[in-house]
MDTraj code that builds the backbone (N, CA, C; nanometers):
import mdtraj as md
import numpy as np

residues = "UNK UNK UNK UNK UNK UNK UNK UNK UNK UNK UNK UNK UNK UNK UNK UNK UNK UNK UNK UNK UNK UNK UNK UNK UNK UNK UNK UNK UNK UNK UNK UNK UNK UNK UNK UNK UNK UNK UNK UNK UNK UNK UNK UNK UNK UNK UNK UNK UNK UNK UNK UNK UNK UNK UNK UNK UNK UNK UNK UNK UNK UNK UNK UNK UNK UNK UNK UNK UNK UNK UNK UNK UNK UNK UNK UNK UNK UNK UNK UNK UNK UNK UNK UNK UNK UNK UNK UNK UNK UNK UNK UNK UNK UNK UNK UNK UNK UNK UNK UNK UNK UNK UNK UNK UNK UNK UNK UNK UNK UNK UNK UNK UNK UNK UNK UNK UNK UNK UNK UNK UNK UNK UNK UNK UNK UNK UNK UNK UNK UNK UNK UNK UNK UNK UNK UNK UNK UNK UNK UNK UNK UNK UNK UNK UNK UNK UNK UNK UNK UNK UNK UNK UNK UNK UNK UNK UNK UNK UNK UNK UNK UNK UNK UNK UNK UNK UNK UNK UNK UNK UNK UNK UNK UNK UNK UNK UNK UNK UNK UNK".split()
xyz = np.array([
    [8.1003, 0.6258, 7.4463],
    [8.1369, 0.6972, 7.5673],
    [8.0073, 0.7430, 7.6342],
    [8.0011, 0.7167, 7.7641],
    [7.8821, 0.7538, 7.8384],
    [7.8794, 0.9012, 7.8743],
    [7.7700, 0.9469, 7.9251],
    [7.7516, 1.0864, 7.9630],
    [7.8531, 1.1303, 8.0687],
    [7.8814, 1.0455, 8.1644],
    [7.9765, 1.0771, 8.2705],
    [8.1171, 1.0995, 8.2129],
    [8.1593, 1.0132, 8.1204],
    [8.2908, 1.0276, 8.0573],
    [8.2963, 1.1538, 7.9708],
    [8.1867, 1.1816, 7.9008],
    [8.1813, 1.3021, 7.8180],
    [8.1933, 1.4281, 7.9041],
    [8.1267, 1.4297, 8.0177],
    [8.1338, 1.5449, 8.1087],
    [8.2758, 1.5614, 8.1630],
    [8.3412, 1.4508, 8.2014],
    [8.4799, 1.4575, 8.2496],
    [8.5726, 1.5113, 8.1413],
    [8.5521, 1.4631, 8.0173],
    [8.6330, 1.5091, 7.9049],
    [8.6129, 1.6594, 7.8828],
    [8.4898, 1.7067, 7.8877],
    [8.4610, 1.8495, 7.8708],
    [8.5230, 1.9326, 7.9823],
    [8.5185, 1.8835, 8.1053],
    [8.5820, 1.9557, 8.2180],
    [8.7320, 1.9689, 8.1970],
    [8.7986, 1.8601, 8.1558],
    [8.9437, 1.8635, 8.1315],
    [8.9770, 1.9616, 8.0192],
    [8.8996, 1.9556, 7.9121],
    [8.9244, 2.0447, 7.7980],
    [8.9007, 2.1901, 7.8362],
    [8.7960, 2.2160, 7.9129],
    [8.7667, 2.3519, 7.9580],
    [8.8783, 2.4034, 8.0493],
    [8.9272, 2.3204, 8.1396],
    [9.0367, 2.3602, 8.2284],
    [9.1626, 2.3921, 8.1472],
    [9.1920, 2.3106, 8.0463],
    [9.3089, 2.3346, 7.9609],
    [9.2933, 2.4659, 7.8841],
    [9.1738, 2.4917, 7.8302],
    [9.1494, 2.6172, 7.7585],
    [9.1616, 2.7382, 7.8511],
    [9.1075, 2.7292, 7.9706],
    [9.1189, 2.8396, 8.0666],
    [9.2641, 2.8662, 8.1018],
    [9.3440, 2.7607, 8.1199],
    [9.4867, 2.7772, 8.1510],
    [9.5589, 2.8454, 8.0354],
    [9.5316, 2.8022, 7.9127],
    [9.5975, 2.8616, 7.7965],
    [9.5563, 3.0081, 7.7770],
    [9.4283, 3.0371, 7.7938],
    [9.3824, 3.1761, 7.7809],
    [9.4479, 3.2629, 7.8884],
    [9.4562, 3.2108, 8.0097],
    [9.5209, 3.2846, 8.1184],
    [9.6690, 3.3057, 8.0970],
    [9.7320, 3.2227, 8.0125],
    [9.8760, 3.2333, 7.9869],
    [9.9082, 3.3083, 7.8581],
    [9.8087, 3.3609, 7.7885],
    [9.8350, 3.4320, 7.6631],
    [9.9143, 3.5606, 7.6859],
    [9.8892, 3.6319, 7.7937],
    [9.9616, 3.7537, 7.8242],
    [10.0167, 3.7475, 7.9650],
    [10.1477, 3.7710, 7.9782],
    [10.2113, 3.7663, 8.1101],
    [10.3123, 3.8787, 8.1206],
    [10.3492, 3.9127, 8.2436],
    [10.4456, 4.0181, 8.2697],
    [10.5633, 3.9595, 8.3452],
    [10.6841, 4.0036, 8.3088],
    [10.8040, 3.9551, 8.3759],
    [10.9178, 4.0538, 8.3612],
    [11.0364, 4.0106, 8.4057],
    [11.1555, 4.0955, 8.4033],
    [11.2641, 4.0269, 8.3208],
    [11.3275, 4.1011, 8.2306],
    [11.4331, 4.0479, 8.1446],
    [11.5536, 4.0113, 8.2310],
    [11.6075, 3.8899, 8.2108],
    [11.7249, 3.8442, 8.2862],
    [11.8485, 3.8314, 8.1988],
    [11.8305, 3.8050, 8.0690],
    [11.9430, 3.7901, 7.9756],
    [11.9007, 3.8431, 7.8396],
    [11.9983, 3.8970, 7.7643],
    [11.9704, 3.9490, 7.6306],
    [12.0781, 3.8995, 7.5347],
    [12.0366, 3.8477, 7.4202],
    [12.1255, 3.8113, 7.3104],
    [12.0893, 3.9055, 7.1952],
    [12.1483, 4.0259, 7.1979],
    [12.1114, 4.1301, 7.1011],
    [12.1435, 4.0895, 6.9583],
    [12.2520, 4.0151, 6.9375],
    [12.2903, 3.9750, 6.8019],
    [12.1836, 3.8872, 6.7368],
    [12.1162, 3.8058, 6.8149],
    [12.0141, 3.7160, 6.7615],
    [11.8719, 3.7642, 6.7879],
    [11.8563, 3.8798, 6.8528],
    [11.7231, 3.9355, 6.8783],
    [11.6416, 3.8532, 6.9758],
    [11.7066, 3.7999, 7.0817],
    [11.6388, 3.7137, 7.1775],
    [11.6671, 3.7569, 7.3205],
    [11.5731, 3.7286, 7.4095],
    [11.5917, 3.7591, 7.5518],
    [11.5196, 3.6529, 7.6342],
    [11.5616, 3.6398, 7.7597],
    [11.4937, 3.5501, 7.8537],
    [11.4253, 3.6359, 7.9589],
    [11.3096, 3.5895, 8.0059],
    [11.2269, 3.6663, 8.0979],
    [11.1941, 3.5816, 8.2206],
    [11.2074, 3.6424, 8.3390],
    [11.1679, 3.5756, 8.4630],
    [11.0248, 3.6153, 8.4936],
    [10.9384, 3.5140, 8.5025],
    [10.7975, 3.5345, 8.5360],
    [10.7797, 3.5037, 8.6834],
    [10.7088, 3.5892, 8.7555],
    [10.6914, 3.5683, 8.9001],
    [10.5480, 3.5372, 8.9372],
    [10.4619, 3.5160, 8.8378],
    [10.3227, 3.4815, 8.8674],
    [10.3171, 3.3365, 8.9159],
    [10.2237, 3.3057, 9.0006],
    [10.2083, 3.1682, 9.0473],
    [10.2910, 3.1406, 9.1714],
    [10.3115, 3.0137, 9.2000],
    [10.3793, 2.9725, 9.3226],
    [10.5288, 2.9975, 9.3211],
    [10.5936, 2.9742, 9.2074],
    [10.7401, 2.9866, 9.2007],
    [10.7789, 3.0631, 9.0750],
    [10.8867, 3.1441, 9.0835],
    [10.9334, 3.2141, 8.9638],
    [10.9740, 3.1134, 8.8551],
    [10.9592, 3.1544, 8.7300],
    [10.9929, 3.0671, 8.6184],
    [11.0705, 3.1466, 8.5146],
    [11.1731, 3.0863, 8.4569],
    [11.2533, 3.1506, 8.3535],
    [11.2109, 3.0965, 8.2172],
    [11.1767, 3.1864, 8.1249],
    [11.1360, 3.1441, 7.9906],
    [11.2583, 3.0975, 7.9122],
    [11.2325, 3.0353, 7.7999],
    [11.3391, 3.0098, 7.7034],
    [11.3728, 3.1406, 7.6330],
    [11.4529, 3.1328, 7.5279],
    [11.4898, 3.2537, 7.4527],
    [11.3718, 3.2965, 7.3660],
    [11.3253, 3.4198, 7.3860],
    [11.2094, 3.4735, 7.3149],
    [11.2505, 3.5923, 7.2284],
    [11.1942, 3.6059, 7.1075],
    [11.2204, 3.7258, 7.0278],
    [11.1394, 3.8436, 7.0817],
    [11.1887, 3.9643, 7.0603],
    [11.1115, 4.0829, 7.0964],
    [11.0650, 4.1508, 6.9685],
    [10.9534, 4.2214, 6.9788],
    [10.9019, 4.2932, 6.8620],
    [10.9755, 4.4258, 6.8481],
    [10.9783, 4.4773, 6.7278],
    [11.0401, 4.6067, 6.6969],
    [10.9334, 4.6990, 6.6394],
    [10.9494, 4.8305, 6.6546],
    [10.8544, 4.9230, 6.5931],
    [10.8522, 4.9130, 6.4408],
    [10.9669, 4.8767, 6.3803],
    [10.9733, 4.8656, 6.2346],
    [11.0688, 4.7530, 6.1965],
    [11.0313, 4.6741, 6.0956],
    [11.1159, 4.5638, 6.0505],
    [11.1031, 4.5431, 5.8999],
    [11.0756, 4.6498, 5.8255],
    [11.0653, 4.6431, 5.6799],
    [11.1774, 4.7259, 5.6186],
    [11.1427, 4.8114, 5.5210],
    [11.2429, 4.8993, 5.4612],
    [11.3033, 4.9908, 5.5684],
    [11.2207, 5.0377, 5.6597],
    [11.2673, 5.1107, 5.7778],
    [11.2841, 5.0071, 5.8883],
    [11.4033, 4.9993, 5.9466],
    [11.4306, 4.9001, 6.0491],
    [11.4737, 4.9678, 6.1777],
    [11.4389, 4.9064, 6.2906],
    [11.4851, 4.9557, 6.4196],
    [11.5570, 4.8442, 6.4933],
    [11.6431, 4.8809, 6.5841],
    [11.7096, 4.7862, 6.6740],
    [11.6986, 4.8461, 6.8132],
    [11.6090, 4.7909, 6.8932],
    [11.5822, 4.8453, 7.0258],
    [11.5707, 4.7289, 7.1246],
    [11.6848, 4.6669, 7.1593],
    [11.6787, 4.5499, 7.2463],
    [11.6376, 4.5871, 7.3882],
    [11.5689, 4.4962, 7.4568],
    [11.5388, 4.5210, 7.5975],
    [11.6680, 4.5124, 7.6787],
    [11.6642, 4.5609, 7.8009],
    [11.7823, 4.5540, 7.8874],
    [11.7511, 4.4677, 8.0091],
    [11.8560, 4.4120, 8.0658],
    [11.8404, 4.3292, 8.1857],
    [11.7779, 4.4156, 8.2951],
    [11.6764, 4.3630, 8.3612],
    [11.6050, 4.4359, 8.4657],
    [11.4822, 4.5090, 8.4169],
    [11.4618, 4.5139, 8.2853],
    [11.3472, 4.5830, 8.2269],
    [11.2222, 4.4967, 8.2420],
    [11.1138, 4.5588, 8.2842],
    [10.9861, 4.4884, 8.2963],
    [10.9190, 4.4867, 8.1600],
    [10.8770, 4.3674, 8.1156],
    [10.8194, 4.3520, 7.9824],
    [10.6908, 4.2703, 7.9876],
    [10.6144, 4.2805, 7.8809],
    [10.4952, 4.1981, 7.8637],
    [10.5265, 4.0954, 7.7554],
    [10.4931, 3.9704, 7.7812],
    [10.5096, 3.8684, 7.6779],
    [10.3712, 3.8200, 7.6362],
    [10.3607, 3.7765, 7.5115],
    [10.2313, 3.7384, 7.4553],
    [10.2471, 3.6096, 7.3753],
    [10.1493, 3.5223, 7.3880],
    [10.1452, 3.3978, 7.3127],
    [10.0012, 3.3727, 7.2718],
    [9.9762, 3.3604, 7.1428],
    [9.8396, 3.3349, 7.0958],
    [9.7851, 3.2034, 7.1494],
    [9.8719, 3.1031, 7.1607],
    [9.8262, 2.9713, 7.2048],
    [9.8264, 2.9558, 7.3568],
    [9.8916, 3.0487, 7.4269],
    [9.9046, 3.0352, 7.5714],
    [10.0214, 2.9476, 7.6103],
    [10.1026, 2.9056, 7.5130],
    [10.2203, 2.8229, 7.5367],
    [10.3439, 2.9116, 7.5202],
    [10.4320, 2.9138, 7.6186],
    [10.5487, 3.0017, 7.6144],
    [10.6445, 2.9697, 7.5001],
    [10.6313, 2.8529, 7.4373],
    [10.7214, 2.8168, 7.3271],
    [10.7037, 2.9072, 7.2056],
    [10.5854, 2.9658, 7.1878],
    [10.5640, 3.0552, 7.0741],
    [10.5424, 3.2002, 7.1185],
    [10.5858, 3.2327, 7.2390],
    [10.5662, 3.3675, 7.2924],
    [10.6666, 3.4664, 7.2324],
    [10.6293, 3.5941, 7.2335],
    [10.7182, 3.7032, 7.1944],
    [10.7104, 3.8121, 7.3003],
    [10.8182, 3.8887, 7.3121],
    [10.8204, 4.0031, 7.4030],
    [10.7563, 4.1187, 7.3273],
    [10.6445, 4.1693, 7.3795],
    [10.5645, 4.2677, 7.3080],
    [10.5978, 4.4117, 7.3418],
    [10.6344, 4.4387, 7.4608],
    [10.6564, 4.5776, 7.4971],
    [10.7104, 4.5881, 7.6370],
    [10.7324, 4.7093, 7.6785],
    [10.7939, 4.7362, 7.8066],
    [10.6977, 4.8138, 7.8953],
    [10.7115, 4.7924, 8.0231],
    [10.6313, 4.8642, 8.1218],
    [10.7254, 4.9376, 8.2160],
    [10.6960, 5.0632, 8.2444],
    [10.7768, 5.1361, 8.3418],
    [10.7600, 5.0711, 8.4775],
    [10.8638, 5.0804, 8.5587],
    [10.8614, 5.0210, 8.6922],
    [10.9367, 5.1129, 8.7875],
    [10.9402, 5.0760, 8.9147],
    [11.0121, 5.1562, 9.0137],
    [11.1607, 5.1647, 8.9790],
    [11.2175, 5.0579, 8.9241],
    [11.3601, 5.0590, 8.8909],
    [11.3885, 5.1189, 8.7532],
    [11.2893, 5.1325, 8.6687],
    [11.3045, 5.1920, 8.5354],
    [11.1844, 5.2832, 8.5094],
    [11.1934, 5.4048, 8.5647],
    [11.0825, 5.4995, 8.5556],
    [11.0724, 5.5685, 8.4209],
    [10.9731, 5.6530, 8.4085],
    [10.9493, 5.7291, 8.2862],
    [11.0574, 5.8363, 8.2688],
    [11.1001, 5.8643, 8.1434],
    [11.2007, 5.9672, 8.1214],
    [11.1444, 6.1091, 8.1288],
    [11.0130, 6.1225, 8.1378],
    [10.9514, 6.2545, 8.1466],
    [10.8135, 6.2412, 8.2102],
    [10.7710, 6.3471, 8.2757],
    [10.6370, 6.3519, 8.3308],
    [10.5526, 6.4573, 8.2616],
    [10.6092, 6.5217, 8.1586],
    [10.5397, 6.6298, 8.0886],
    [10.4383, 6.5729, 7.9899],
    [10.3202, 6.6312, 7.9886],
    [10.2151, 6.5861, 7.8989],
    [10.2341, 6.6283, 7.7550],
    [10.3200, 6.7267, 7.7295],
    [10.3401, 6.7745, 7.5929],
    [10.4815, 6.7453, 7.5438],
    [10.5427, 6.6386, 7.5963],
    [10.6792, 6.6026, 7.5588],
    [10.6823, 6.4572, 7.5132],
    [10.7436, 6.4319, 7.3969],
    [10.7584, 6.2974, 7.3427],
    [10.9062, 6.2636, 7.3451],
    [10.9453, 6.1631, 7.4264],
    [11.0852, 6.1234, 7.4367],
    [11.1092, 6.0076, 7.3412],
    [11.1880, 6.0326, 7.2371],
    [11.2182, 5.9319, 7.1370],
    [11.3293, 5.8395, 7.1858],
    [11.4263, 5.8934, 7.2583],
    [11.5404, 5.8167, 7.3050],
    [11.5839, 5.8711, 7.4395],
    [11.6153, 5.7835, 7.5318],
    [11.6711, 5.8229, 7.6610],
    [11.7605, 5.7084, 7.7080],
    [11.8917, 5.7218, 7.6802],
    [11.9896, 5.6197, 7.7161],
    [12.1029, 5.6893, 7.7908],
    [12.1181, 5.6581, 7.9190],
    [12.2221, 5.7235, 7.9975],
    [12.2022, 5.8739, 7.9976],
    [12.3075, 5.9481, 7.9600],
    [12.3018, 6.0945, 7.9589],
    [12.2539, 6.1508, 7.8259],
    [12.2157, 6.0638, 7.7314],
    [12.1716, 6.1089, 7.5994],
    [12.0199, 6.0992, 7.5876],
    [11.9595, 6.2014, 7.5258],
    [11.8158, 6.1961, 7.5003],
    [11.7820, 6.2772, 7.3759],
    [11.6730, 6.2370, 7.3107],
    [11.6162, 6.3121, 7.1987],
    [11.4678, 6.3226, 7.2279],
    [11.4165, 6.4452, 7.2314],
    [11.2747, 6.4625, 7.2616],
    [11.2142, 6.5779, 7.1838],
    [11.0848, 6.5653, 7.1563],
    [11.0062, 6.6740, 7.0986],
    [10.9332, 6.7385, 7.2161],
    [10.9456, 6.8696, 7.2276],
    [10.8855, 6.9393, 7.3412],
    [10.7826, 7.0399, 7.2944],
    [10.7081, 7.0930, 7.3908],
    [10.6109, 7.1981, 7.3623],
    [10.5096, 7.1572, 7.2578],
    [10.4633, 7.0330, 7.2649],
    [10.3650, 6.9867, 7.1680],
    [10.4213, 6.9757, 7.0276],
    [10.5528, 6.9557, 7.0148],
    [10.6160, 6.9416, 6.8839],
    [10.6739, 7.0699, 6.8297],
    [10.6801, 7.1750, 6.9112],
    [10.7335, 7.3021, 6.8621],
    [10.8855, 7.3050, 6.8588],
    [10.9516, 7.2081, 6.9245],
    [11.0981, 7.2040, 6.9244],
    [11.1458, 7.0607, 6.9406],
    [11.2651, 7.0341, 6.8870],
    [11.3354, 6.9073, 6.9066],
    [11.4584, 6.9413, 6.9904],
    [11.4790, 6.8669, 7.0996],
    [11.5940, 6.8911, 7.1866],
    [11.6785, 6.7644, 7.1911],
    [11.8063, 6.7786, 7.1553],
    [11.9023, 6.6690, 7.1619],
    [11.9973, 6.7020, 7.2763],
    [12.0070, 6.6122, 7.3740],
    [12.0902, 6.6360, 7.4921],
    [12.1890, 6.5221, 7.5077],
    [12.3148, 6.5572, 7.5335],
    [12.4181, 6.4589, 7.5660],
    [12.4975, 6.5187, 7.6806],
    [12.4811, 6.4599, 7.7997],
    [12.5478, 6.5159, 7.9175],
    [12.5014, 6.6577, 7.9405],
    [12.5958, 6.7517, 7.9551],
    [12.5623, 6.8919, 7.9786],
    [12.5440, 6.9722, 7.8517],
    [12.5495, 6.9083, 7.7352],
    [12.5374, 6.9769, 7.6080],
    [12.3974, 6.9555, 7.5517],
    [12.3374, 7.0599, 7.4949],
    [12.2085, 7.0417, 7.4291],
    [12.1997, 7.1284, 7.3043],
    [12.1258, 7.0773, 7.2089],
    [12.0987, 7.1478, 7.0849],
    [11.9481, 7.1487, 7.0682],
    [11.8902, 7.2698, 7.0594],
    [11.7459, 7.2850, 7.0433],
    [11.7187, 7.3367, 6.9032],
    [11.6326, 7.2657, 6.8299],
    [11.5943, 7.3060, 6.6951],
    [11.4465, 7.3422, 6.6966],
    [11.4145, 7.4620, 6.6466],
    [11.2749, 7.5052, 6.6405],
    [11.2571, 7.5957, 6.5194],
    [11.1355, 7.6417, 6.4970],
    [11.1091, 7.7321, 6.3848],
    [11.1875, 7.8624, 6.3994],
    [11.2225, 7.8984, 6.5230],
    [11.2988, 8.0214, 6.5466],
    [11.4474, 8.0037, 6.5167],
    [11.4936, 7.8800, 6.4991],
    [11.6345, 7.8546, 6.4698],
    [11.6906, 7.7478, 6.5614],
    [11.8235, 7.7446, 6.5674],
    [11.8927, 7.6449, 6.6491],
    [11.9635, 7.7146, 6.7637],
    [11.9591, 7.6541, 6.8817],
    [12.0272, 7.7082, 6.9991],
    [12.1165, 7.5987, 7.0554],
    [12.2442, 7.6313, 7.0694],
    [12.3443, 7.5408, 7.1231],
    [12.3758, 7.5844, 7.2656],
    [12.3677, 7.4923, 7.3625],
    [12.3916, 7.5271, 7.5022],
    [12.4909, 7.4311, 7.5651],
    [12.5888, 7.4864, 7.6350],
    [12.6757, 7.4046, 7.7188],
    [12.7947, 7.3398, 7.6527],
    [12.8248, 7.3677, 7.5284],
    [12.9392, 7.3032, 7.4658],
    [12.9916, 7.3821, 7.3488],
    [13.1074, 7.3384, 7.2980],
    [13.1689, 7.4034, 7.1826],
    [13.0868, 7.3715, 7.0581],
    [13.0932, 7.4601, 6.9613],
    [13.0237, 7.4397, 6.8355],
    [13.1267, 7.4514, 6.7247],
    [13.1354, 7.3486, 6.6397],
    [13.2346, 7.3528, 6.5320],
    [13.1721, 7.3072, 6.4021],
    [13.2388, 7.3443, 6.2919],
    [13.1982, 7.3022, 6.1584],
    [13.3257, 7.2696, 6.0823],
    [13.3349, 7.1485, 6.0274],
    [13.4554, 7.1038, 5.9567],
    [13.5818, 7.1277, 6.0399],
    [13.5724, 7.1027, 6.1694],
    [13.6879, 7.1162, 6.2574],
    [13.7211, 7.2579, 6.2995],
    [13.6431, 7.3554, 6.2586],
    [13.6681, 7.4962, 6.2940],
    [13.5691, 7.5401, 6.4012],
    [13.6176, 7.6110, 6.5025],
    [13.5323, 7.6652, 6.6083],
    [13.4439, 7.7749, 6.5491],
    [13.3129, 7.7571, 6.5576],
    [13.2199, 7.8615, 6.5116],
    [13.1294, 7.9061, 6.6260],
    [13.1667, 7.8671, 6.7486],
    [13.0889, 7.9041, 6.8660],
    [13.1166, 8.0471, 6.9088],
    [13.0700, 8.0832, 7.0285],
    [13.0813, 8.2217, 7.0751],
    [13.2230, 8.2602, 7.1170],
    [13.3182, 8.1680, 7.1160],
    [13.4563, 8.2017, 7.1545],
    [13.5512, 8.2007, 7.0351],
    [13.5007, 8.1853, 6.9124],
    [13.5911, 8.1768, 6.7983],
    [13.6508, 8.3133, 6.7650],
    [13.7631, 8.3087, 6.6958],
    [13.8304, 8.4317, 6.6527],
    [13.8483, 8.4277, 6.5012],
    [13.8799, 8.5448, 6.4432],
    [13.9038, 8.5567, 6.2993],
    [14.0426, 8.6133, 6.2771],
    [14.1048, 8.5753, 6.1634],
    [14.2340, 8.6316, 6.1264],
    [14.2109, 8.7540, 6.0373],
    [14.3090, 8.8397, 6.0337],
    [14.3077, 8.9526, 5.9410],
    [14.1905, 9.0465, 5.9574],
    [14.1506, 9.0733, 6.0799],
    [14.0361, 9.1600, 6.1029],
    [14.0822, 9.3056, 6.1039],
    [14.0122, 9.3885, 6.0274],
    [14.0379, 9.5315, 6.0287],
    [13.9058, 9.6005, 6.0579],
    [13.9143, 9.7056, 6.1327],
    [13.7944, 9.7824, 6.1635],
    [13.7379, 9.8418, 6.0358],
    [13.6070, 9.8504, 6.0278],
    [13.5461, 9.9132, 5.9116],
    [13.4720, 9.8129, 5.8256],
    [13.4551, 9.8440, 5.6989],
    [13.3698, 9.7645, 5.6119],
    [13.4338, 9.6370, 5.5571],
    [13.5590, 9.6067, 5.5936],
    [13.6270, 9.4889, 5.5375],
    [13.5646, 9.3582, 5.5856],
    [13.5765, 9.2559, 5.5007],
    [13.5353, 9.1213, 5.5394],
    [13.6450, 9.0571, 5.6241],
    [13.6076, 8.9679, 5.7116],
    [13.7060, 8.8987, 5.7964],
    [13.7499, 8.7697, 5.7276],
    [13.8573, 8.7119, 5.7803],
    [13.9049, 8.5833, 5.7321],
    [13.8239, 8.4717, 5.7954],
    [13.8587, 8.3483, 5.7652],
    [13.7894, 8.2336, 5.8209],
    [13.8218, 8.2195, 5.9695],
    [13.7345, 8.1557, 6.0472],
    [13.7627, 8.1372, 6.1894],
    [13.8890, 8.0536, 6.2104],
    [13.9595, 8.0797, 6.3215],
    [14.0816, 8.0033, 6.3547],
    [14.0458, 7.8715, 6.4153],
])
top = md.Topology()
chain = top.add_chain()
for i, resn in enumerate(residues, 1):
    res = top.add_residue(resn, chain, resSeq=i)
    for name in ("N", "CA", "C"):
        top.add_atom(name, md.element.get_by_symbol(name[0]), res)
traj = md.Trajectory(xyz[None], top)
């Protein structure tokens, strides 16, 4: 092979390597999810025309003795990664907040573990409290104790909240009966 052919071969190989390196990390939007099989499809909008990936697995925070199941949702912006730069071996690596799926908090000292619909679990005040919220109900756990706000509180089917009553109550030093 002459010098001219060798140079052409090197140019082609270099162009292929640059394309693969440029395709190792891409950003797109989830269009379909197969949660049972741990796969999703992503629409990529880089380049001249949008492109739909094949079914790609997503990574989980834990997949050993401790396991998580946190599937992406349709419309979620994600990052996909491929060591070879070929989408056939790509995986969905993580999620990026977007205008349509913003951050669940803007506080610098709040860690939101879960935020799905009206339900959330977060550590607040730099970890001084855990707050569990579902709709208008919240339970705050801290070193000072537990505070229940906005809903009934029961134990074993018995009302133990601020509206519960007792049977057999007599004024004075007597003990009361169980809550009704």
